[in-house]
N, C-alpha and C positions, 0 to 999 in steps of 0.2 A: 367511349365518346358517343357511339351510336345509341346506347341506352339512354344517355343524358339527353340526346336530341329527341328521342321518342317520348321521354318523360315530360317534355315541354308541351305536348299535345294532350291535354286532359279534358275529356268530354264532361259536360255537366252531369250531375246525378240524374238518374231516370232517363238518360239519353237513349233514343232509339230511332229507327227508321220506320215510318208509316208507309211511305211509297217513295218512288224516285223523286228527289228534290223536296220531300216533305218529311220533316223530322219532329221530334218531341223531346222535351226535357223539363226540368224545373227552371227557376230563374237563374241564369248563368252568373258567375262572378269572374273577377279578373283572372284567376288561374285558368279559366276555360277559354279566354279570348283567342289565344293562338290556335286552338282547335277550331273555334268557330270561323276564323278567317279562312280556313281550308274549305269550308262549305260554300263560300261565296253567296251568302244569304242576301235576299232582297227584302225580307220582312220577318219580324217577330209577330206572332199572333198570341196576344196575352189574354188569357181567360180569367175572369173574376177581377177582384180589386187588388191584385198583387201590386206591390210597390217596386218599381225598378230603381235601383240606386243610381247615383250620378255617374259612376264609372261605366255602367251599361248604357246609359243615355249617350255618354261621350263616345263610346265604342260604336254605337249605332250611327251616330251622326258622322263619325270619321269614315265609316265603311258604307255609307249610303243605304242603311237598313231602315225601312219604314217600320214604325211601331203601330200595329193595329190592335185595337182593344175591343173586347166583348165584356163589358163590366157587369157581368151577371154571376153572382156567387152561388146561386142555387143550381143543382144539376138537373136541368129540365129541358124540355123541347125547345124553348125559346133560345136558350144558350146555343144549342146545336144549330138551329135555323140561322141565327145571326153569324155564327162561325162558318157554316157552309156557304152562305152568301159570299163571304170573303174568299173562301177556298176555291170557288168557281172561277176566280179571276186569275188567269195564268200569269199576269204581270207581277204578281206578288211572289212568285217562285224563283229560286228555292226559298222555302219558308220553314220556320220552326215554331211549333205550337208549344205554349208553356203556361203553367199556372204556378201558384206559390209553392206547391210541393211536387209538381210534375207527375202526380199520380191520379188524382180523382177527376177534376174537371177535364184535364188533358186525357185521362183514360176514357171518360165518357165520349169525348169527341172522336178519339181513336176507335172506340167500339162502334160509334155511329157510322164511321167510314167503312168499317168491316161489314156492317149491316147493308150499306149501299153496294158493297161488293158481293153481297149474298154469301158471306161466310156462315158456316154452321154455328149456331148460337153457343154451343158448348165450347167451340174453339175460340170464340170471342171472349168468353169468360176466362178461359185458361190463359189467354194472352194478357188480359187485364190483370189477373192475379199474378202473372209472371213479373209484371212491373211493380204492382202494389204489395205483393207478399202478404205479411201478416197485417198490413195496414189496409187491406182490401175492405170495401164498405158495401153492405147489402143494398143501400139506397142507390149507389152508382149502378150496380148490376140490375136492379129493378128499373132504373131509368133507361138503361139500354133495352131491356126486355119490353118496356111499355112505350118506346119511342114511336111517336105518331108521324109516320112518313108523309101523311097528308099535308103536314105543315111545311114540308120542304119542297120548294119549287126550284127548278133549274133554269138557267138562261135558255132562250129559244134556240140559240145556235148549237147547244149540246144535242138537240134532237137530230142534227145531221150526223152525229156519231153512230147512229144506228146502221149506217152504210158500211159494210165491211171494207177494210183497206189494209194494205200491208204495213204502212207506217202511221204512227200517231200524228194527229194534226198538231201544228205548232201551238195552238191555243188550248189544247186539251189539258184539263187538270190532271196531274200525275196519277191520282188515285183512280182515275177512270180506266186505267190499264193495269191488269193484274196477271203477272207471269206471262206477259206477251200476248194475252188475249184481250180483246176489247169487250167491255161490259157496258150495258146500259144501266144507269142508276135505278134503284128500286122505284117503282112507280105506283101511283094510286089513281083513283078516279078524278082527283083534283090536280094531278100533275100534268106536265106537258106531254109526256110520253104515253104510249098505249100498251107497252109491254107489261105483263103482269108479274114477271119474274126476271131476275137478273141472271141471265145465262150467257155463256160465250156466244158471240155472233158466229154464224157458220162461215167457214172459209170459202 
């Protein structure tokens, strides 16, 4: 009986956790809906021109899930910028990022978040390939490597997050916190912040 109960919770293919309240997958289908209900999602962030079926639209409406779209099919900085603009809004969380295969556009955005968290680039590529497997694409990896962080600006209120504090702020995007340490997003001469690197703030 217990095994049958667990079998009803089927995650979508390519499902994973990017950060607290931020998930990734391909386009979910009806067998995944019971699992998605457990995540209490507030939004789907759909990358590219993926088509959502009627059942997913109905599920979203029934559960009050906003469907956010970034209709760019090319893995480029513009896609990342528009997606990050949405991911800076805490009202959309918990959120799930998805694309038609859950691997490449989603993988690019996942990698971009790791760049803002100042992961080692080799670790970013290993994580991307862990999801994509033999379907990994060189152009996605190059897009991560060549990401122009000058194009990404953050809301002015995020500048306040440079002040160390014990608890995250209610409006903080989840990816801003990494293993309990607060990080300032990668900055450039054109960004709001002045830090040159993304390091844990001193306690």
